[in-house]
C-alpha positions in Angstrom: -27.2 69.0 170.2 -28.8 71.0 173.0 -29.1 69.3 176.4 -32.4 67.8 177.4 -32.9 69.9 180.5 -35.3 72.8 179.6 -34.1 75.0 182.4 -30.5 74.7 181.3 -31.5 75.5 177.7 -33.6 78.5 178.7 -30.8 79.8 180.9 -28.4 79.5 178.0 -30.7 81.2 175.6 -31.1 84.1 178.0 -27.4 84.3 178.7 -26.6 84.3 174.9 -29.2 87.1 174.3 -28.3 89.1 177.4 -31.7 88.6 178.9 -33.7 89.7 175.8 -36.8 87.6 176.1 -37.8 88.0 172.5 -34.3 87.1 171.3 -34.3 84.1 173.5 -37.7 83.0 172.1 -36.2 83.5 168.6 -33.3 81.2 169.4 -35.8 78.7 170.9 -37.8 78.7 167.7 -34.7 78.3 165.6 -33.6 75.3 167.7 -37.1 73.7 167.4 -37.2 74.3 163.7 -33.7 72.8 163.2 -34.7 69.8 165.3 -37.9 69.3 163.3 -36.1 69.6 160.0 -33.6 67.1 161.1 -36.3 64.7 162.3 -38.1 65.0 159.0 -35.0 64.1 157.1 -33.9 61.3 159.4 -37.1 59.7 160.6 -40.2 58.4 158.9 -42.2 58.2 162.1 -44.4 61.3 162.7 -43.2 62.9 159.5 -46.5 64.6 158.7 -46.9 65.9 162.2 -43.3 67.2 162.1 -43.9 68.9 158.7 -47.0 70.6 160.1 -45.1 71.8 163.2 -42.3 73.0 161.0 -44.8 75.0 158.9 -46.5 76.4 162.0 -43.2 77.5 163.5 -41.7 79.0 160.3 -44.9 80.6 158.8 -46.8 81.7 161.9 -44.6 81.9 165.0 -41.2 83.0 163.7 -42.5 85.9 161.6 -44.3 87.3 164.7 -41.3 87.3 166.9 -40.4 90.9 167.7 -36.6 90.2 167.7 -36.9 88.6 164.3 -39.0 91.4 163.0 -36.6 94.1 164.2 -33.5 92.3 162.9 -34.8 90.4 159.9 -32.5 92.2 157.4 -29.5 90.9 159.3 -30.9 87.5 160.3 -32.4 86.4 157.0 -29.1 86.1 155.1 -27.6 84.2 158.1 -30.5 81.8 158.1 -30.2 81.4 154.3 -26.5 80.6 154.7 -27.3 78.0 157.4 -29.9 76.3 155.1 -27.4 76.2 152.2 -24.7 74.7 154.4 -27.1 72.2 155.9 -28.2 71.0 152.5 -24.6 70.8 151.2 -23.6 69.0 154.3 -26.0 66.2 153.6 -24.9 66.1 149.9 -21.2 66.1 150.9 -21.6 63.4 153.4 -21.1 60.8 150.7 -18.6 62.7 148.6 -15.5 60.9 147.4 -13.3 63.8 148.5 -12.4 63.4 152.2 -11.9 67.1 152.6 -15.4 67.7 151.3 -16.8 65.2 153.8 -14.9 67.0 156.6 -16.4 70.3 155.6 -19.8 68.7 155.4 -19.4 67.4 158.9 -18.7 70.9 160.2 -21.3 72.6 158.1 -24.1 70.4 159.4 -23.8 72.4 162.6 -24.1 75.8 160.9 -27.2 76.6 162.9 -24.9 77.7 165.6 -24.0 80.7 163.5 -27.5 82.0 164.1 -26.8 81.9 167.8 -23.6 83.8 167.1 -25.4 86.4 165.0 -28.1 86.9 167.7 -25.4 87.3 170.4 -23.6 89.9 168.2 -26.8 91.9 167.9 -27.4 91.6 171.6 -23.9 92.4 172.8 -21.3 92.9 170.1 -18.2 91.1 169.1 -16.9 90.0 172.5 -20.3 88.7 173.6 -20.7 86.8 170.3 -17.3 85.2 170.7 -18.0 84.2 174.3 -21.4 82.9 173.3 -20.0 80.8 170.5 -17.6 79.2 172.9 -20.4 78.6 175.4 -22.6 77.2 172.6 -19.9 74.8 171.6 -19.3 73.7 175.2 -23.0 73.1 175.8 -23.9 71.4 172.5 -20.7 69.7 171.2 -17.9 69.4 173.7 -17.4 65.8 174.7 -19.7 64.4 172.0 -16.8 62.3 170.6 -18.5 62.0 167.2 -16.1 61.9 164.3 -16.5 62.4 160.6 -16.3 58.7 160.2 -19.1 58.1 162.7 -21.3 60.7 160.9 -20.7 59.1 157.5 -21.7 55.7 158.8 -24.9 57.0 160.5 
């Protein structure tokens, strides 16, 4: 999960995109979309508002982002992959097979692969690798959440 400080988040987005403002805005939209989708699934409160915001972001804001427009052919399959993994993650959460549950636990965070793809576009392999490490440190390191915690939640 991203930290709560907007300046820290914005700085990370710009770092990951090598200062490309449109790419940083794309990552910000993806982060907001992922948060809204998760809230819609997990919370009944404000569900209609969240669905409306999700629709606005996916149908009006994201398609107008110049980075997305330029790189849609690369980004669309990555986004599709993230959606597939997110859906399977939720389904596999209650699987009898413990390995499937472990994979589900990891796949729920597949949205990070969009950040990796954006970083690769912005700066190549080495930048994508460094960004993925930075993303993990910022969003996941120290969370302490285990597969068992996630299954109970």
